[in-house]
MIKOLLUM-467452 format. One record per residue (C-alpha): residue in three letters; x, y, z; residue number from 1. Coordinates in nm, 4 decimals. Layout:
% residues N
residu:east:north:up:num
ALA:X:Y:Z:NUM;
...
This chain:
% residues 388
residu:east:north:up:num
MET:8.9328:-6.3027:-4.9606:1;
LEU:9.3155:-6.3671:-5.0256:2;
LYS:9.5579:-6.0733:-5.1415:3;
ASP:9.7303:-6.1616:-5.4492:4;
SER:10.0780:-6.1863:-5.2504:5;
GLN:9.9338:-6.4740:-5.0314:6;
PHE:9.7518:-6.6213:-5.3362:7;
GLU:10.1380:-6.6295:-5.5605:8;
SER:10.2890:-6.8027:-5.1793:9;
ALA:10.0103:-7.0966:-5.2396:10;
ILE:10.0615:-7.1347:-5.5179:11;
VAL:10.4536:-7.1039:-5.4557:12;
ARG:10.4259:-7.3717:-5.1797:13;
CYS:10.2307:-7.5948:-5.3856:14;
LEU:10.4551:-7.6546:-5.6281:15;
ASP:10.7498:-7.6403:-5.3808:16;
GLU:10.5683:-7.9514:-5.1594:17;
TYR:10.3687:-8.1568:-5.3987:18;
ALA:10.4337:-8.0656:-5.7832:19;
PRO:10.5480:-8.4003:-5.9930:20;
ARG:10.8167:-8.2548:-6.1506:21;
GLY:11.1619:-8.0790:-6.0546:22;
TYR:11.1498:-7.6634:-6.0176:23;
ILE:11.4880:-7.4945:-5.9930:24;
THR:11.4701:-7.1141:-5.9629:25;
THR:11.7762:-6.8859:-5.9749:26;
ASP:11.8181:-6.4785:-6.0188:27;
THR:11.9474:-6.2796:-6.2289:28;
SER:12.3487:-6.3645:-6.1443:29;
LEU:12.2179:-6.7578:-6.1392:30;
ILE:12.2622:-6.8576:-5.7654:31;
ILE:11.9771:-7.0916:-5.6832:32;
ARG:11.6793:-6.9594:-5.4644:33;
GLY:11.4204:-7.1886:-5.4879:34;
TRP:11.4651:-7.6141:-5.5063:35;
ASN:11.1125:-7.8263:-5.4319:36;
ARG:11.0515:-8.1045:-5.2539:37;
TRP:11.0671:-8.3653:-5.5693:38;
LEU:11.4562:-8.2457:-5.6763:39;
GLU:11.5220:-8.2556:-5.3034:40;
ASN:11.4012:-8.6597:-5.2826:41;
ARG:11.5475:-8.7582:-5.6513:42;
ALA:11.9193:-8.5840:-5.6104:43;
GLY:11.9286:-8.6856:-5.2592:44;
LEU:12.0926:-8.2479:-5.1928:45;
PRO:11.8431:-8.0833:-4.8850:46;
THR:11.7349:-7.7781:-4.9959:47;
GLN:11.9688:-7.5858:-4.7528:48;
GLN:12.2581:-7.7555:-4.8985:49;
VAL:12.1385:-7.5589:-5.2619:50;
ILE:12.0100:-7.2395:-5.1836:51;
GLY:12.2363:-6.9325:-5.2114:52;
ARG:12.4859:-7.1359:-5.4617:53;
PRO:12.5943:-7.0885:-5.8088:54;
LEU:12.3798:-7.3323:-6.0577:55;
PHE:12.6304:-7.3807:-6.2530:56;
GLU:12.8861:-7.4520:-5.8835:57;
VAL:12.6298:-7.7055:-5.8261:58;
PHE:12.5827:-7.8384:-6.1279:59;
PRO:12.9207:-7.8033:-6.3279:60;
GLU:12.8440:-8.0574:-6.6093:61;
LEU:12.5901:-7.8042:-6.7362:62;
ALA:12.8798:-7.5939:-6.8398:63;
ALA:13.0770:-7.8530:-6.9836:64;
ARG:12.8069:-7.9530:-7.1880:65;
GLN:12.7379:-7.6120:-7.2875:66;
LEU:12.4045:-7.5622:-7.1093:67;
ASP:12.4694:-7.2578:-6.9458:68;
ARG:12.3469:-7.0874:-7.2861:69;
LEU:12.0611:-7.1725:-7.2359:70;
TYR:12.0255:-6.9926:-6.8968:71;
GLN:12.2235:-6.6716:-7.0300:72;
ASP:11.9583:-6.6775:-7.3390:73;
ALA:11.6894:-6.7205:-7.0927:74;
LEU:11.7471:-6.4142:-6.8648:75;
ARG:11.7303:-6.1914:-7.2137:76;
GLY:11.3626:-6.3289:-7.2234:77;
GLN:11.3781:-6.6691:-7.4343:78;
VAL:11.2579:-7.0104:-7.3334:79;
ALA:11.4556:-7.3252:-7.4405:80;
VAL:11.2652:-7.6827:-7.4264:81;
LEU:11.4825:-8.0059:-7.4018:82;
ALA:11.3700:-8.3091:-7.5512:83;
ASN:11.4860:-8.6646:-7.3838:84;
ARG:11.5805:-8.7795:-7.7771:85;
PHE:11.8474:-8.4933:-7.8387:86;
HIS:12.0187:-8.4257:-7.4344:87;
LYS:11.8553:-8.7220:-7.2213:88;
TYR:11.8724:-8.5679:-6.9794:89;
LEU:11.9424:-8.1924:-6.8240:90;
ILE:12.1023:-8.2458:-6.4899:91;
LYS:12.2173:-8.6305:-6.3481:92;
LEU:11.9571:-8.8125:-6.1318:93;
PRO:11.9262:-9.1579:-6.0048:94;
VAL:11.6510:-9.3646:-6.1662:95;
ALA:11.5699:-9.7222:-6.0576:96;
PRO:11.7941:-10.0126:-6.2327:97;
GLU:11.4200:-10.1908:-6.3615:98;
TYR:11.4865:-9.9188:-6.6200:99;
GLY:11.8245:-10.0174:-6.7438:100;
VAL:11.9516:-9.6928:-6.7735:101;
ASN:12.2486:-9.5129:-6.5687:102;
GLU:12.0481:-9.1994:-6.5572:103;
MET:11.7304:-9.0697:-6.5228:104;
GLN:11.5624:-8.9608:-6.8532:105;
GLN:11.4254:-8.5983:-6.8524:106;
SER:11.2467:-8.3297:-7.0674:107;
ALA:11.3323:-7.9676:-6.9171:108;
PHE:11.2284:-7.5990:-6.9684:109;
ILE:11.4375:-7.3247:-6.8839:110;
GLY:11.2771:-6.9827:-6.8968:111;
PRO:11.2914:-6.6397:-6.7704:112;
LEU:11.1229:-6.5406:-6.4324:113;
VAL:10.8965:-6.2128:-6.5594:114;
HIS:10.8177:-6.0221:-6.2896:115;
ASP:10.6312:-5.6683:-6.3849:116;
GLY:10.7739:-5.7316:-6.7494:117;
GLU:11.1092:-5.7520:-6.6288:118;
VAL:11.3551:-6.0333:-6.6327:119;
VAL:11.4168:-6.1348:-6.2658:120;
GLY:11.5494:-6.4746:-6.2984:121;
THR:11.5212:-6.7850:-6.4490:122;
ILE:11.2758:-7.0980:-6.3994:123;
THR:11.3896:-7.4599:-6.4840:124;
SER:11.1134:-7.7676:-6.4861:125;
ILE:11.2271:-8.0748:-6.4854:126;
ASP:10.9856:-8.3846:-6.6322:127;
ASP:11.0665:-8.7722:-6.5297:128;
VAL:11.0430:-8.9340:-6.8910:129;
THR:11.2126:-9.2818:-6.8110:130;
ASP:10.8599:-9.4628:-6.8040:131;
ARG:10.7607:-9.3361:-7.1528:132;
VAL:11.1401:-9.4002:-7.2509:133;
ALA:11.1396:-9.7492:-7.1429:134;
HIS:10.8017:-9.8145:-7.2780:135;
GLU:10.9056:-9.6960:-7.6385:136;
ASN:11.1984:-9.8680:-7.6463:137;
GLU:10.9766:-10.1990:-7.5222:138;
LEU:10.7721:-10.0702:-7.8377:139;
LEU:11.0732:-10.1057:-8.0605:140;
VAL:11.2125:-10.4327:-7.9728:141;
ALA:10.8769:-10.5597:-7.9962:142;
ARG:10.8380:-10.3866:-8.3682:143;
GLU:11.2375:-10.5318:-8.4296:144;
ASP:11.1311:-10.8769:-8.3158:145;
ALA:10.8224:-10.8742:-8.4948:146;
ASP:10.9718:-10.7851:-8.8177:147;
LYS:11.2713:-11.0171:-8.7433:148;
ALA:11.0072:-11.3245:-8.7039:149;
ASN:10.8109:-11.2351:-9.0082:150;
ASP:11.1612:-11.1770:-9.2314:151;
ALA:11.2239:-11.5509:-9.0780:152;
LYS:10.9082:-11.7069:-9.1546:153;
ASP:10.9066:-11.5388:-9.5477:154;
ARG:11.2688:-11.7297:-9.5394:155;
PHE:11.1454:-12.0494:-9.4039:156;
ILE:10.8096:-12.0576:-9.6576:157;
ALA:11.0270:-11.9712:-9.9514:158;
MET:11.3103:-12.1911:-9.8110:159;
LEU:10.9960:-12.4673:-9.7503:160;
ALA:10.8931:-12.3951:-10.1092:161;
HIS:11.2156:-12.4453:-10.2631:162;
ASP:11.3130:-12.7847:-10.0474:163;
LEU:10.9572:-12.9612:-10.1439:164;
ARG:11.0203:-12.8475:-10.5020:165;
THR:11.3469:-12.9777:-10.5600:166;
PRO:11.2330:-13.3692:-10.5078:167;
LEU:10.8717:-13.3693:-10.6757:168;
THR:11.0783:-13.1990:-10.9771:169;
ALA:11.3278:-13.5172:-10.9533:170;
VAL:10.9743:-13.7163:-10.8852:171;
VAL:10.7981:-13.5771:-11.2256:172;
GLY:11.1342:-13.6170:-11.4237:173;
TRP:11.1393:-14.0014:-11.3338:174;
ALA:10.7128:-14.0598:-11.3718:175;
ARG:10.7754:-13.9048:-11.7098:176;
VAL:11.0850:-14.1489:-11.7965:177;
LEU:10.8767:-14.4190:-11.6434:178;
HIS:10.5648:-14.3674:-11.8948:179;
ASP:10.7798:-14.3290:-12.2140:180;
ARG:10.9976:-14.6710:-12.0997:181;
PRO:10.8266:-14.8980:-11.9129:182;
ALA:10.9751:-15.2157:-12.0420:183;
ASP:11.3141:-15.1023:-11.9731:184;
VAL:11.3965:-15.3069:-11.6609:185;
LYS:11.7266:-15.1334:-11.5553:186;
ILE:11.5679:-14.7919:-11.5643:187;
VAL:11.2480:-14.9020:-11.3241:188;
GLN:11.4171:-14.9919:-11.0955:189;
LYS:11.6316:-14.6428:-11.0914:190;
GLY:11.3614:-14.4778:-11.1607:191;
ALA:11.1722:-14.6150:-10.8244:192;
GLU:11.4743:-14.6042:-10.6464:193;
VAL:11.4983:-14.1861:-10.7381:194;
ILE:11.1428:-14.1788:-10.6597:195;
GLU:11.1355:-14.3537:-10.3479:196;
ARG:11.4362:-14.1387:-10.2026:197;
ASN:11.3001:-13.7984:-10.2739:198;
VAL:10.9419:-13.9099:-10.1616:199;
ARG:11.1690:-13.9574:-9.8954:200;
VAL:11.3038:-13.6083:-9.8167:201;
GLN:10.9626:-13.4680:-9.8951:202;
LEU:10.8805:-13.6525:-9.5507:203;
GLY:11.0902:-13.5152:-9.4083:204;
LEU:11.0446:-13.2105:-9.4713:205;
ILE:10.6966:-13.2198:-9.3826:206;
GLU:10.7508:-13.4151:-9.0762:207;
GLN:10.9786:-13.1388:-8.9431:208;
VAL:10.7092:-12.9063:-9.0025:209;
LEU:10.4027:-13.0957:-8.8376:210;
ASP:10.6716:-13.1764:-8.5358:211;
ILE:10.7205:-12.7496:-8.4780:212;
SER:10.3237:-12.7601:-8.5278:213;
ARG:10.2346:-13.0069:-8.2376:214;
ILE:10.5126:-12.8515:-8.0135:215;
SER:10.4007:-12.4900:-8.0609:216;
SER:10.0324:-12.6410:-7.9952:217;
ALA:10.1371:-12.8611:-7.7024:218;
LYS:10.0312:-13.1496:-7.8861:219;
LEU:10.3456:-13.3485:-7.9182:220;
GLU:10.3533:-13.7453:-7.7347:221;
LEU:10.5854:-13.9002:-7.5804:222;
GLU:10.5535:-14.2619:-7.5215:223;
LEU:10.8419:-14.3504:-7.2982:224;
GLU:10.9732:-14.7173:-7.2427:225;
SER:11.3002:-14.8677:-7.0834:226;
ILE:11.5235:-14.8874:-7.3335:227;
ASP:11.9207:-14.9543:-7.3991:228;
VAL:12.0553:-14.6082:-7.4690:229;
ARG:12.3569:-14.7388:-7.6747:230;
GLU:12.1251:-14.9544:-7.8526:231;
VAL:11.9391:-14.6597:-7.9898:232;
LEU:12.2153:-14.4755:-8.0192:233;
GLN:12.4228:-14.7894:-8.3006:234;
THR:12.1194:-14.8126:-8.4960:235;
ALA:12.0911:-14.4173:-8.5887:236;
LEU:12.4661:-14.3610:-8.6261:237;
GLU:12.3972:-14.6660:-8.8522:238;
SER:12.1618:-14.5314:-9.0735:239;
ILE:12.3372:-14.1810:-9.0815:240;
GLU:12.6907:-14.3874:-9.2025:241;
PRO:12.5986:-14.3745:-9.5600:242;
ILE:12.5496:-14.0090:-9.6273:243;
ALA:12.8835:-13.9464:-9.3744:244;
GLN:13.0352:-14.1717:-9.6452:245;
ALA:12.9641:-14.0008:-9.9593:246;
LYS:13.0730:-13.6879:-9.7925:247;
GLU:13.4073:-13.8640:-9.6567:248;
ILE:13.3391:-13.7264:-9.3186:249;
ARG:13.4219:-14.0129:-9.0603:250;
VAL:13.2155:-14.0664:-8.7570:251;
GLU:13.3676:-14.2310:-8.4323:252;
LEU:13.1451:-14.3734:-8.1702:253;
ASP:13.2256:-14.3780:-7.8466:254;
MET:13.0464:-14.5084:-7.5491:255;
THR:13.0416:-14.6985:-7.2156:256;
SER:13.0534:-15.0569:-7.2078:257;
GLU:12.7965:-14.9959:-6.9046:258;
GLN:12.4304:-15.1527:-6.9962:259;
ARG:12.1682:-14.9283:-6.7922:260;
MET:11.8059:-14.8438:-6.9008:261;
ALA:11.6903:-14.5821:-6.9662:262;
SER:11.2950:-14.4298:-6.9639:263;
LEU:11.3080:-14.2588:-7.3195:264;
ASP:11.1130:-14.2176:-7.6717:265;
ALA:11.2955:-14.4106:-7.8431:266;
LYS:11.1611:-14.2620:-8.1639:267;
ARG:11.2090:-13.9531:-8.0175:268;
PHE:11.5517:-14.0274:-7.9079:269;
GLN:11.6793:-14.0957:-8.2217:270;
GLN:11.5396:-13.8603:-8.3923:271;
VAL:11.7720:-13.6203:-8.1759:272;
ILE:12.0457:-13.8405:-8.2551:273;
TRP:11.9580:-13.7714:-8.6551:274;
ASN:11.9201:-13.3978:-8.6470:275;
LEU:12.2596:-13.3292:-8.4134:276;
VAL:12.4697:-13.5523:-8.6428:277;
SER:12.3191:-13.4363:-8.9828:278;
ASN:12.3469:-13.0420:-8.8234:279;
SER:12.7145:-13.1256:-8.7750:280;
LEU:12.7588:-13.3596:-9.1122:281;
LYS:12.6332:-12.9972:-9.2829:282;
PHE:12.8754:-12.7759:-9.1616:283;
THR:13.2033:-13.0098:-9.1861:284;
PRO:13.3501:-13.0303:-9.4729:285;
LYS:13.5187:-13.2916:-9.6471:286;
GLY:13.7670:-13.5197:-9.4981:287;
GLY:13.6541:-13.3821:-9.1201:288;
ALA:13.5503:-13.6057:-8.8654:289;
ILE:13.2655:-13.6171:-8.6045:290;
ARG:13.2977:-13.8192:-8.2760:291;
VAL:12.9692:-13.8902:-8.1084:292;
SER:13.0200:-14.0252:-7.7178:293;
LEU:12.8306:-14.1743:-7.4591:294;
LYS:12.9231:-14.1032:-7.0791:295;
SER:12.7058:-14.2421:-6.7633:296;
ALA:12.6878:-14.0349:-6.4625:297;
SER:12.5183:-14.1217:-6.1755:298;
ASP:12.1615:-13.9452:-6.2470:299;
ALA:12.1910:-13.8460:-6.5897:300;
PHE:12.3782:-13.9779:-6.9297:301;
HIS:12.5463:-13.7717:-7.1668:302;
MET:12.5231:-13.7500:-7.5204:303;
ILE:12.8154:-13.5253:-7.6793:304;
VAL:12.8657:-13.4688:-8.0399:305;
ALA:13.1721:-13.3256:-8.1416:306;
ASP:13.2827:-13.1899:-8.4890:307;
THR:13.5428:-13.0272:-8.6631:308;
GLY:13.3328:-12.8145:-8.9291:309;
ALA:13.2806:-12.4370:-8.9464:310;
GLY:13.2128:-12.3730:-8.6003:311;
ILE:12.9710:-12.1064:-8.3985:312;
THR:13.0563:-11.7883:-8.3460:313;
ALA:12.9821:-11.6128:-8.0021:314;
GLU:12.7132:-11.4142:-8.1433:315;
ASN:12.5773:-11.6671:-8.2916:316;
LEU:12.5443:-11.9121:-7.9995:317;
PRO:12.2275:-11.7785:-7.8305:318;
HIS:12.0153:-11.8157:-8.1058:319;
LEU:12.1102:-12.1992:-8.2178:320;
PHE:11.8008:-12.3390:-8.0725:321;
GLU:11.5596:-12.1047:-8.1676:322;
PRO:11.2909:-12.1870:-8.4511:323;
LEU:11.3452:-12.0640:-8.8210:324;
TRP:11.6799:-11.9111:-8.7156:325;
GLN:12.0048:-11.9768:-8.9407:326;
ALA:12.2992:-11.7352:-8.9370:327;
GLU:12.2931:-11.4514:-9.2041:328;
GLU:12.6258:-11.6192:-9.3680:329;
SER:12.5125:-11.9594:-9.3471:330;
LYS:12.4872:-12.1243:-9.7199:331;
HIS:12.3807:-12.4560:-9.6134:332;
GLY:12.0315:-12.4135:-9.6520:333;
GLY:11.7735:-12.6248:-9.4455:334;
LEU:11.4071:-12.4632:-9.3159:335;
GLY:11.6214:-12.4037:-8.9502:336;
LEU:11.4121:-12.6196:-8.7899:337;
GLY:11.6212:-12.9429:-8.6704:338;
LEU:11.7945:-12.8042:-8.3756:339;
ALA:11.4968:-12.6171:-8.2411:340;
ILE:11.3104:-12.9640:-8.2624:341;
VAL:11.6354:-13.0956:-8.0857:342;
ARG:11.6033:-12.8677:-7.7634:343;
ASN:11.2094:-12.9139:-7.7469:344;
LEU:11.2553:-13.3308:-7.7519:345;
VAL:11.5624:-13.2815:-7.4726:346;
GLU:11.3094:-13.0705:-7.2523:347;
LEU:11.0231:-13.3223:-7.2851:348;
HIS:11.3010:-13.5975:-7.1487:349;
GLY:11.3425:-13.3843:-6.8580:350;
GLY:11.7011:-13.2910:-7.0022:351;
THR:11.9186:-13.0319:-7.1602:352;
VAL:12.1140:-12.9381:-7.4301:353;
ARG:12.3783:-12.7002:-7.4834:354;
ALA:12.6369:-12.5287:-7.8167:355;
GLU:12.9657:-12.4963:-7.7481:356;
SER:13.2569:-12.3221:-7.9839:357;
PRO:13.5559:-12.1569:-7.9701:358;
GLY:13.4836:-11.9966:-8.2879:359;
ALA:13.4479:-11.9920:-8.6543:360;
GLY:13.6177:-12.2571:-8.8207:361;
LEU:13.6692:-12.4387:-8.5074:362;
GLY:13.4347:-12.7240:-8.4875:363;
ALA:13.1387:-12.7386:-8.2896:364;
VAL:13.0346:-12.9407:-7.9801:365;
PHE:12.6668:-12.9944:-7.8700:366;
THR:12.5721:-13.2291:-7.5103:367;
VAL:12.2590:-13.3642:-7.4291:368;
ARG:12.1684:-13.4460:-7.0822:369;
ILE:11.8743:-13.6878:-6.9800:370;
PRO:11.8187:-13.8121:-6.6613:371;
TRP:11.7873:-14.2192:-6.6573:372;
ALA:11.4331:-14.1914:-6.5004:373;
GLY:11.3132:-13.9630:-6.7644:374;
PRO:11.0890:-13.6642:-6.6845:375;
HIS:10.9746:-13.6877:-6.3081:376;
THR:10.6180:-13.4662:-6.3450:377;
ARG:10.4065:-13.4575:-6.5911:378;
ASN:10.5087:-13.1652:-6.8522:379;
ASN:10.2003:-12.9642:-6.9870:380;
SER:10.3562:-12.8770:-7.3058:381;
ALA:10.3201:-13.1906:-7.4109:382;
ILE:10.1267:-13.5771:-7.3317:383;
GLN:10.3600:-13.8151:-7.2115:384;
LYS:10.2627:-14.1987:-7.2386:385;
ALA:10.4065:-14.4459:-7.0273:386;
ARG:10.4335:-14.7907:-7.1539:387;
THR:10.5506:-15.1028:-6.9436:388;
């Protein structure tokens, strides 16, 4: 049968060799007497370099952070527990880079080492809680993202309801006028124009929502054909010109004279143009200008939309193409879907889109790059139909 001293020795050896946490023991002069394998491996300090040295000589930051008082308290028989939330760590130890922190996150226990009722030193245990902290941070970020998504959906529903109600109010109002004055030809003609215009606005809003739904459910179809990019660009800009003239904004077109065919869905590419130019019209003040350029490269074409509008801050640039996203300071309304649809349509064509801006009030530049040959591989997020 093991003697008590042998049993205690076995326990000490187990803690020294196999414990899943760090242990430091000191005498009453706070000279280190124990330093286990866990600490050797993580601190990179062999036991022979630590044993016999003063604790605050090996770790002077303990005194600098006023944690030395906890050891004085331990020599008086008191116990202290250090939580990661308040202290982050007891002693600096390295950590794997994937955790995204500079040092190991720790919880620690500092207490008296007692023999026969007398304090003979201190014992410190250190637990690595980095993984737990990282997981908690991930959950916190996920919660914040979920809250932001819910807020964005609430704003979207409110904005959609408002934008659908506004043209509907005009339609209902003019329907009553037509009911009351059916013989007035001018009123009937004007009413029909107003009703048609507002119904088209509603259809456009509904089509945007449907497009996002098709994209998210991987059911958006591309009907690819060989088309002249210049013709589609000119047609799209002609349809937007009346809006630009009403806002007194100049729209300039600069494109190559080279005729070259591209594999595109003409309707969807026209939608890309409309959304980008309409976005620039929204944020460009009266008297401003928008320049649309078409440039050719050997493997792709570039369409560039540059405006003299409100510009984009560096903080907002990464979020521009996110669905439902709008800058908090924006006063221009909209559903926050246009640029998200642009990105998805461009990517379905095998291309890329990027936004640049020197800053707020300095205008913005959107650059679309699409290969002449279109998407080279079948995209799982869309059903692409090739037409000859």
